[in-house]
C-alpha positions in Angstrom: -23.5 -19.9 -41.0 -26.8 -18.4 -42.0 -27.6 -16.6 -45.2 -25.6 -13.5 -45.7 -28.6 -11.5 -47.0 -31.9 -11.0 -45.2 -34.8 -12.7 -46.9 -37.1 -9.8 -46.1 -36.1 -6.1 -46.5 -34.6 -4.5 -43.4 -37.2 -2.0 -42.1 -36.0 1.5 -41.2 -37.5 4.4 -39.2 -36.0 7.9 -39.5 -36.1 10.4 -36.6 -34.7 13.7 -37.9 -36.0 17.3 -37.7 -34.9 18.2 -41.2 -37.7 17.4 -43.7 -35.3 17.7 -46.7 -32.9 15.1 -45.3 -35.7 12.7 -44.5 -37.0 13.1 -48.0 -33.5 12.5 -49.5 -33.0 9.4 -47.5 -36.5 8.1 -48.4 -35.7 8.6 -52.1 -32.3 6.8 -51.7 -34.0 3.8 -50.0 -36.7 3.6 -52.6 -33.9 2.4 -55.0 -32.9 -0.5 -52.8 -34.9 -3.8 -52.6 -33.3 -4.9 -49.3 -33.9 -1.7 -47.3 -37.4 -0.4 -46.6 -38.4 2.9 -45.0 -41.5 2.3 -42.9 -41.8 5.7 -41.2 -40.2 9.0 -40.5 -40.8 12.0 -38.2 -39.1 15.1 -37.1 -40.5 14.9 -33.6 -38.5 12.7 -31.2 -41.4 11.9 -28.9 -43.4 10.8 -32.0 -40.4 8.8 -33.1 -40.2 6.8 -29.9 -43.9 6.0 -30.2 -43.5 4.9 -33.8 -40.5 2.8 -32.9 -42.5 0.9 -30.3 -45.5 0.6 -32.5 -43.8 -0.3 -35.8 -40.8 -2.2 -34.3 -38.4 -1.5 -37.2 -35.1 -3.4 -37.6 -33.3 -0.1 -37.2 -33.8 3.6 -36.3 -31.7 6.3 -38.0 -31.6 9.0 -35.3 -30.4 12.6 -35.6 -28.2 13.9 -32.8 -29.1 17.6 -32.6 -32.8 18.1 -32.3 -34.9 20.7 -30.4 -36.8 19.7 -27.2 -35.2 16.2 -27.0 -31.8 15.5 -28.4 -30.6 12.3 -30.0 -28.9 11.0 -26.8 -32.1 11.6 -24.7 -34.2 10.0 -27.5 -31.9 7.0 -27.5 -32.2 6.6 -23.8 -36.0 6.8 -24.0 -36.1 4.2 -26.8 -34.1 1.8 -24.7 -36.1 2.6 -21.5 -39.3 1.9 -23.5 -37.9 -1.6 -24.4 -37.0 -1.0 -28.1 -34.6 -3.7 -28.9 -33.8 -2.9 -32.6 -30.7 -1.3 -33.9 -30.2 2.5 -33.3 -27.7 4.3 -35.5 -26.9 8.0 -34.9 -26.9 10.0 -38.1 -25.3 13.4 -37.5 -23.0 16.2 -38.7 -21.1 16.1 -35.4 -17.6 14.6 -35.4 -16.9 15.6 -31.9 -15.4 13.0 -29.6 -17.8 13.6 -26.7 -20.8 13.2 -28.9 -19.5 9.9 -30.4 -18.6 8.5 -27.0 -21.9 9.6 -25.4 -23.9 8.0 -28.2 -22.1 4.7 -28.0 -22.2 4.6 -24.2 -25.9 5.3 -24.5 -26.4 2.1 -26.4 -26.2 3.2 -30.0 -25.3 0.5 -32.5 -23.5 2.9 -34.8 -22.5 6.5 -35.6 -22.6 7.7 -39.1 -21.8 11.2 -40.5 -24.3 12.9 -42.8 -21.7 14.0 -45.3 -21.0 10.5 -46.5 -21.7 9.5 -50.1 -25.1 7.9 -50.7 -23.6 4.6 -51.9 -21.5 4.5 -48.7 -24.6 5.1 -46.6 -26.4 2.3 -48.2 -23.4 0.0 -47.7 -23.3 0.9 -44.0 -27.0 0.4 -43.5 -26.7 -3.1 -45.1 -24.0 -3.8 -42.5 -26.4 -2.7 -39.7 -29.1 -5.0 -41.2 -26.7 -7.9 -41.0 -26.3 -7.2 -37.2 -23.0 -5.5 -37.4 -22.0 -2.2 -35.7 -20.9 0.7 -37.8 -18.9 3.9 -37.2 -17.9 6.3 -40.0 -14.4 5.4 -41.1 -13.1 8.9 -40.3 -14.2 8.5 -36.7 -12.6 5.1 -35.8 -9.3 6.6 -34.8 -11.1 9.2 -32.7 -13.0 6.4 -30.9 -9.9 4.4 -30.2 -8.2 7.6 -28.9 -11.2 8.3 -26.6 -11.0 4.8 -25.2 -7.3 5.1 -24.7 -7.8 8.4 -22.8 -10.2 6.6 -20.5 -7.8 3.8 -19.8 -6.4 5.7 -16.8 -9.8 5.5 -15.1 -9.8 3.7 -11.8 -11.7 0.6 -13.0 -9.8 -0.9 -15.9 -11.7 -3.7 -17.7 -10.6 -7.1 -16.5 -11.2 -10.0 -18.9 -10.6 -12.5 -16.0 -13.8 -11.3 -14.3 -15.9 -12.9 -17.1 -17.3 -16.4 -17.2 -16.4 -18.6 -20.2 -19.8 -18.0 -21.8 -19.4 -14.2 -21.3 -16.0 -14.3 -23.0 -17.5 -16.2 -26.0 -20.2 -13.6 -26.3 -17.7 -10.8 -26.0 -15.7 -12.3 -28.9 -18.9 -12.4 -31.0 -19.7 -8.8 -30.1 -16.2 -7.9 -31.3 -17.0 -9.5 -34.6 -20.0 -7.1 -34.8 -22.8 -9.7 -34.4 -26.2 -8.7 -33.1 -27.8 -10.5 -30.1 -30.0 -12.5 -32.5 -27.0 -13.7 -34.5 -25.0 -14.5 -31.4 -27.9 -16.5 -30.0 -28.2 -18.5 -33.3 -24.4 -19.2 -33.4 -24.2 -20.3 -29.7 -27.5 -22.1 -29.8 -29.0 -20.2 -26.9 -32.0 -17.8 -26.7 -31.7 -14.1 -27.5 -33.0 -13.3 -24.0 -30.0 -15.3 -22.6 -27.6 -13.3 -24.7 -29.1 -10.0 -23.5 -28.6 -11.1 -19.9 -25.0 -12.1 -20.5 -24.2 -8.8 -22.4 -25.7 -6.8 -19.5 -23.5 -8.8 -17.0 -20.3 -8.5 -19.0 -20.7 -4.8 -19.5 -21.2 -4.3 -15.8 -18.2 -6.4 -14.9 -16.0 -4.6 -17.4 -17.3 -1.2 -16.3 -18.2 -0.4 -19.9 -21.5 1.2 -20.9 -22.3 -0.1 -24.4 -21.7 -3.1 -26.6 -19.8 -1.0 -29.1 -17.4 0.2 -26.4 -17.0 -3.5 -25.3 -16.3 -4.5 -28.9 -13.7 -1.9 -29.5 -12.0 -2.7 -26.2 -12.0 -6.4 -27.1 -10.4 -5.8 -30.5 -7.8 -3.6 -29.0 -6.9 -6.2 -26.4 -6.8 -9.0 -28.9 -9.8 -10.8 -27.3 -11.6 -11.1 -30.6 -9.1 -13.8 -31.8 
């Protein structure tokens, strides 16, 4: 397996309309050699432009912002072709916000009341290609998925090809497209296509949702 720590610092862009919070995170990241803040803005539209221009490894995205909220910003980022990691960073621990973010393609959901050391630890996990959800929210997410299990289209593992099952297992392990491509010796573009197909077949809307479902069903083993 590859080196556990990135050779170059993981680049981060913050989109949050609270200047004090942006400054606090910036000061926190200055102390870390492996995490590098390359931009910050309180304007979502500007944030999308910066994300495309600077191509950071990850975007820390606030959920509640005027004009364009975090979910809309996330959608715009994905529509514009931003392929980096997007982590929601919010005060909201509401189930509907968590589910909407993960279904919208977020790679994580962290609460702003976490300790600075815990935040750094979680960002390092993101940099390694893993998905993150604040520990206090994991039970909430599992419950949300259970509640949706009564929906007409229940995910069916048998609808997947062998390759799609392999990729689903790696998703469940929290690997990014890049790491999955390296492990399976295929291109990152091929992984993206397979992920898109398996989500459609399983009637799931995000890789995080697919990963949680796979773990619940024991498909990760």
